[in-house]
N, C-alpha and C positions, 0 to 999 in steps of 0.2 A: 572113542576112548571109553573104556570100561569104568564102572563106578569104583572109586578109590576106597580102599578099606580104611577105617578109622582105628588105629591101634589102641589097645587097652593098656599095654605095659610099655615101659621104656625099651625092653629087650625086643619086643615086636616092632616098635618104631624104628630102632636101629637096623633091624633086619630088613624091613621094608625100604628104608632109606638106602641101605648099601646094595640092595638088589634092584633098585629102580632102573627102568629102561630108558629114561629120558631125564634131561636136566630139570624140566618142569615138575616131573614126578618126584625127583629127588628133593627139590625145593619144598614141595608140599609136605613130604614126610619129615624134612628137617624142621619145619614149623611145628609138626606134631611132637618131635623130640623136644623142642624148646618148651612147648606147652606142658608136656608130661613132666619134664624135669623141673619146671617152675612150680608145678603143683607138688612135686615130691619135696622140694626144698621148703615150700611153705608149710607142708605138714610136719616137717622136722624143725620148724622155727628158724630157718636160715633166711636172712633178708637178702632178697635179690634186687632190691631197689631202695633208694634212700627215702623216697616219699612218693605217694601216689601222684602228687602234682608234678614232681620232677619226672616221674615215669611217663607221664603224658607228654612231656616235652622231649623225651629221648627219641632219637631216630631209630629206625629199624637196625641200622648198622651198629649203633652203640649198644643196643639191647643184645644183638647177636654176639657182639664181642664179649659182653658180660657173661652170656651163657657159655661161650667158648672157654673162658677162663674158669668158670665153675666146673665145667666138664673136665678140664685139665686137672684141676685140684682134686676132683673126685677120683680120677684114674691114678694120679701120682700119689695120693694119700692112702693107698691101700697097703703100703708097707707097714709091718708091725712096729709098734713102739711110737709113742707120741712125738718125741723129739725127732726121730728119724723121718716120720711121716711129714712133719712140718718142714724139715729141711728139703725133703724131696719135692714138696709142693712149691716151696720158694724157688728152687732151681727150675722146676718145670714151668712155672709162671714166667721166670726171667727169659727163658728161651722162647716161650710162647709169645711174649711181648716182642722180642726181636723178629720172630717169624711173621707176626701179624703186621708189624710196621713195614717189613719188606713186602708183604702181600698187598697192603694198601697202596704202596707206591706203585707196584705193578698194575694194580687195578686202576689207579689214576691215569697211568700211561695208556692202558687199554681197557676201557670201561666194560667191554663185553667179554672179557677173558674169563670172568668168574674166578680170578686169582685168589681172592680171600677165602672162599669156600673150599677151593681145591687145596690150598696150602694147609688149611685147618684140617681137612680130611686126611691129608698125608700125616700130619703130626699126631692126631688123635689115634689113628690106626696103628702107628708105630709105637706109641706109648702103650696101647693095649697089648701089643706083642711083647712088651717087657723091655723095650729099648730104653736106655737112659735118655734124659731130656736132651743132652748135647748130641748124642747119636741120632735121636729122632729129628732134631733140628737140621743137621747136615744131610741126613737122608731125605728129609722133606724138600730141602732146597735142590738136591740132585735130581730127585724124581720130578720136581717142578710141576708144570701145568699139564700133567699127563691125563689123557682120557681114561675112562673107566677100565677098558680092557688093558691098556698099557699099565695102568696103576695096579691092577690085580696081578699082572705078570711081575711087576717090580716087587710087590709085597711078597709074592711067593718066592722070588729069588732071594729076597732079604731073609725070609724065614729059613731057607735052605742053606744059603751060603754066607749071609751076613752083609751082603751088598747087592745093589740093583743088577739088572740083567746084563749090563754092559761089561761087567767084570771088575775084579778087585783093583787092578791098576788104574783103570779109568776112574773108578770111584775115588781112589786115593788122590789122584791128580785134581779131580773136580772139587773134592773137599778142601784140599790145600788152596786151590784158587779162590774158593769162597771165603776161606779164612783170611787170605791176603786182601781180598776185595772188601771185606768187612772192616779192615783196618783203616783209620783215617789216612788218606793218600796212598792206599795200597796199590791202586792201578798206576799211579804216577811213579811209585817206587819201582814197579816192574818195568815200566817203560824206560826209566833212567838206567836201570841195570842192563837192559838190552842194548841201549845205545852206548853206554860206557864200555860194555864188553865188546861191542862191535868196533869201537874206536881202538880198544886195546889189541884186538885181533889184527886189525889193519896195521897198526903200528908195529906189532911183533913180526908180521910177515915182511914188512919193509926193512926191519932191522936184521932179519935172518941172513940176508946176503952179505951184510957188512960185519956180522958178529964174529968176534974172535973165538978161538977154541975154548977159552976159559969162560966165556959168557954164553956160548951157544946152548948150554944146558938150561940156563935160566930163561933164555928166550923161548926154548922149547916148552918149558913149564908154563910160561906166560901164554903161549899159543894154546896149549891144552886147556888151561884154566879159563881163558877168555872164550874159547870155543864152547866149553861146557856151560859156562854162564849164559852165553848167547842162546844156546840150544834150550836150556831150561826156561829162560825167560820167554823165549819164543813159544814154547809149549804152553806156558801159562797165558800168554796173550791170546793164542788160538782158543784155549779153553774158555777164557773170558768171553770171547766173541761167540763161541758155540753155546755157552750157557747164559746168553743175554736174557732169556726168559725164565731163568731159574732163581 
């Protein structure tokens, strides 16, 4: 392994981190990013820790989370106007918190997945592209735990088309599935909808043979509605299963 360069500026540290050939090299340059950003904030009089004693007790995870939020605030606060910048920072932090919580849960389930760093990478890169915090959040979830090559391909597709490489329809379905799954009891709601529509479909097919001329129209509508609901809920269930790592 060749000798690693020590970056002198944040821009150089970001470039070396983003072009790293291995996870170990990326982690090394990520630490350089943290170091240079900490020095920058110190020079500007921004506190990055409550006290030196508490800083000593902070874990590496807590410190990296702090740096992540500072970086989010730095990117999202570039909008002109004090009030607008503060509102943008608040929204970006809110979605960053949601994403980080999701990432930590994923990493707890699979400690070697690197979920926290990968989701943060997704979110920061999309914010730098000018995406809104909400759009960056959902795109980050859809891109998921992509490797570097797949991630770069997804970012290029987002830059050109507005959605990842799988296409706009797939992205819309996955985004809707994530929105439902984020709701309390969202998955249960979809399952209940599926089984209720299945029951209604079976009931309507059994009623069809005995339906009178005046009611056959309503039975037909019931069949169509139940079938459509069953199909939609089935699509969401399949999407949930496919996006289990997102």
